[in-house]
N, C-alpha and C positions, 0 to 999 in steps of 0.2 A: 829862176826855179820856183816851183809852187811853194807857198808859205808853209803848208803842212809838211811837205817832204823836207824842206830846209830845216824846220824845227825838229823833225824826227831825227834827221841825221846829226844835228848838233847835240840833241839829247843823248843819242847813242854814243857819241864821242865822250860826253861828260859823265856817263853812267858809272864807269869804274871809280871815279872820284866820289860820286854819290854813294856808292856801295861802302867805300871806306868811311865816309862821314856818317852813314847810317849805323855802322858797327860802333863807331866812337860815341855817338849820342845815346845808343842803347846802354853802353857801358857807363856813360856819365850819369844818365838818369837812374840806373840801377844803383850806382854808388851813392847818389844823393838820397835815394829812398832808404837804402840800408843805413847810411849815416844818421838820417833823421829818425830811424826806428819806426817808420811808418809800415803798417801791415799791408802786404799786397800779395796777390797770387802770382802774377807774372808780368814781365816787361818784354815786349817783342817789337821788332822793327822790320820794315821792308822798304826796298827801293822800288819805285814805280817801274814797271816793265816798259820797254820801248813801245810795244803794241798798245798798252793801256794809255801811255802818254800821247801817242799819235791819235788814238781814238778821241781822247778828250780835246786835243788841239783842233780836231776837225769839227767839233760841235758847232751847230748853227741855231739861231733863233730867228724866225721870220726871214730866213734866207741870208742872214748876216752872221759872220763868224763871231763867236763869243769871245775869243782870245785874239787880239791883234799881235801880241807878243807872248806866245805860249811859254817860252823859257822863263820869263819873268812872272807871268800871271798865274801859271799853274803852280800852286804853293804846296801841294801834297806829294812832291817828288820824293821826299823822305817822310815816311809815316811811322809813328811810334804808337803802340797801344799798351796802356797800363791797366791791368785788371785787378780790382780790389775786392774785398769781401763785403764791405759796408759803405753806405753813402757818406758817412763821416770821413772815411778814408779817401773817397773821391775828392772831397773838398780839401782835405789835407794835402793831397798830391798836387792839386791845382795851386794852392797857396805856396807850396814849396817851389814849384817850377816858376811861379811868378816872382819869387824872391831871387832865384838864381839865374833867370834868363830875362831877356826883353820879350814881353808878350805883345805880339802884333795884333792878335785877335783872340777873343774869348767868347765862345758861344755855349750856352747851356741848352742843349737840344730838348731836355726834359722840361725845363721851364717854358720854352717856346711852345711845346706841345700842350702843356698844362694851361697856358694862357689862352689857348683856343678851346678850352673845355674838353680836351680829348686825352686819351691814353695812347701811348705809342712809343716811338723810338726815343730812347733816353740815354744820353751820353754827353760828356763835357768835352768840347773841342778847343784846344789851344793851338795857336800858331806862334812858335817861339824861334828865337835866334839868339846867338851870343851877344853880350854887351860889347861893342867894339872898343870901349874905353877900358876894359878890364883885361888883365893878363890871362893867357890860356896855357896850360901845361903842354909841352911838346906832344904828349900822347893824344891830345885832342885838337891839334893844330888844323886838321882837315875840316873841322867844323866851321872855321871862319868863313863868313859870307853866305852860309847856307841857312835856310829855314826848314823847320820840321813841323808837321802837323801831329799833335799828340791827342789821341782819343783816350779818355779816362772814363771807365765805367765799372760797375760791379759785375760780379760773375753772373748774376741773374740777368742783368741788362745785356750782357754780352751774349748769353745764350739766346735771348729773344731776338736780338739784332742779327745774329748769324743765321738762325733758323728762318727768320722772316726774309732775309736777303736771299737765302738759298732757294726758298719756295718761289718768291716773286721774280727773281732775276735769272735763276738757273732752271726753273721748272716751267711747265706749261699749265696755266690755270684756265680751265674752260670758263667762258663768259658766264654761264649759268651758275657757277660756284663762286664767282668773285665777291659778291656782296656778303655771302655767308662767311667766307674766309676773312674778309675785312672785319666783320663783327667778332669772329673768334680770335683774331690777332689782337684786337682792342681789348677783349675780355682777358686774354692771357697777360697783356701788358699791365692791366689794372691789378690782377692777382699778384704779379711779380713785384709791382711797386709796394703792395701791401706786405709781401714777404720780406722785402728789403727793410721796411720799417720795423717789422717784428724782429728780424735779426738784430737790428740796432738796439731795440728795447731789451732783448735777451742779453746782449753784451753789457748794456748799462746796468741791468739788474744784477748780473753776476759780479760786476765790478764793485757794486755797493754792498753785496752780501757775502763775498768770499771771505772765509776766516783766514787769519794769518797763521800758517802752520808753524809748529815748534821744531820740526825737523828731527825729532828723536826716533830711535828705533831703527836706524838704517846704517849699515856698515859701510856703504859707499861714501867716500870722503867728499864727494861733490854734493852741492845742493841740487835736488832734482829740478828739471825745468818746470814741472808743475808747481812745486813749492815756490820756486822763484817767481813765477808768473803771479801766483796768489799774493805773495809778499809785495811785489811791485804794484799790483792793483790797489792794495791797501795804502801803500806809501804815496803813490802818485795817482790820486783818484781822478784827476782831470786829464790824465794821459791815455791815449789809445793803446790797444794791444799791439805788440810787435809781432814780427814773424816768429813762428815756432822755433826755427833753427837759430834765431838770434838769441833766444833765451839760453839755449845750449852753448852757444858761442861765448856769451859773456860769463856763463857759468865757469868756463875754462879759465877765463881771466881771473875770476874770483879765486879759483883754486891756485893759480900762480901767485896770488897775493896771500895765500895761506888762509883764506876764508872758506871754511868747510861746513858752515851751518847757518841757518836763518838767524839764529840768535846772535852769532858773531856779526853777520851783516847788519842786523838791526842795531847792535851797539855801535858799529862803525858810522852808520848814517844818521844816528840819533841826533847828533849835535850839528849836522851839516845844515847850513842855511840855504834851503832850496830856493827861497824867494830871491836871495842875493845872486845865486847862480843864474836863475831865470832872467833877472834884470841885466846881468853882465852879458849873457849870451844873446839877449834880444831876439829870441825866436820869432820869426815872422810866419811860422807855420806850427801846427800842433805837433810837437815831438812825441814819439812813442815812449813807452815806459822804459825800454832798454836804453834808449838815448839819454833819458833823464838820469838813469843810474850811471851810464858811461861818463857823463859830465861830472857827476858827483865824485866818482872814483878818480877822474882826471884832476879835479880840484883838490882832492885829499892827498894824492900820491905824486902828482906832478910828473917830473921826468922819469921817475921810477915806473910809473904806469905806462908811459910811452915806450919804455924799454922792454916791456914784457914781450915774450916770444909771440903771443897771439896778436900783438899789435904791430908786428913787423911790416905788414902790408900798408899801414896807414900812418907812418911816422910823421910825414909832412902835415897831414891833415890834423893830427892831434896836437902837433906843435903850434899850429895856427890857432887852434881852439884854446890851448893853454894860455897863449898870449892874450886872448880876449878875456879869459877868466881872471887874469892878473891885471887887466886894465892897460896892457901894453899895446893893444891894437884896437882901435875904436870901431872899425867897420870892415872886417875882412870878409871875403866871399868864401865861406867854408868849402862849399862843394867844388868851386872852380880852382881850388888850390890842392885838391886831392890827387892821388895817383890815378 
């Protein structure tokens, strides 16, 4: 049987298992990002279609097949895309995944383009797989033995890449317009890189200058997410912003603990040794502000914090983290022990 047809048929047979693995790795990456408190816009996944796989398996260069063993050599059968807001968050996501998975390849396409003195496609590509020596929860068992290509980029980088791909590969560019469009795409890439830098500077400036609110004059028993974000920016000046919904979520946990004002929260965390917590947790990625507060509350309230209604979905994860905070576990894999 022809190699291409054989590989295509074999891939079609394994694709249902790949679909299950794709869903599980999207869930795992999302859980890791949420637990780390890293700000992101979206996490999405796709399993390569049979037609796309067959077309890639058939590629040739100078009349020779690119892939002798397509099932093993085509590594983007599972594709994950993480979209962030800022470049700092792209790096944070890459560091987090490097900590929780085995990284088989890591390419910074933006650096490669910049090294050539050009502006253009900008995205971080990681090829990851599970560590075979670490336990995996039954809910993620389908991931064993699979690799996934993860693309990490900012929302502006994503917009450029999608539009450029759509125009170049799905449209028809007359030859007389090609050079002009190349110049315009390059100009747009440079402008978007500048915008990414400006957004990061805006975030940094806001973190340095936001006043800590006193929370007075509001009948709502909860701390508003805006007040909480401002307080945490002042408390954890080296931490990145977390997702907007995460501030509201941990606000609910504070209410369960009976903390209804910024003043009460300030009194609670005043004597907490943040440096000791950071040392015990051994973060290998930049945790977000909500994650920093989450660990502080876990350190202060222990099992009572784990037992809160809002933490019911992550009891196992918090139990593992509490053991680390207490020095009872030296090197747990937080993300791989979660539900």
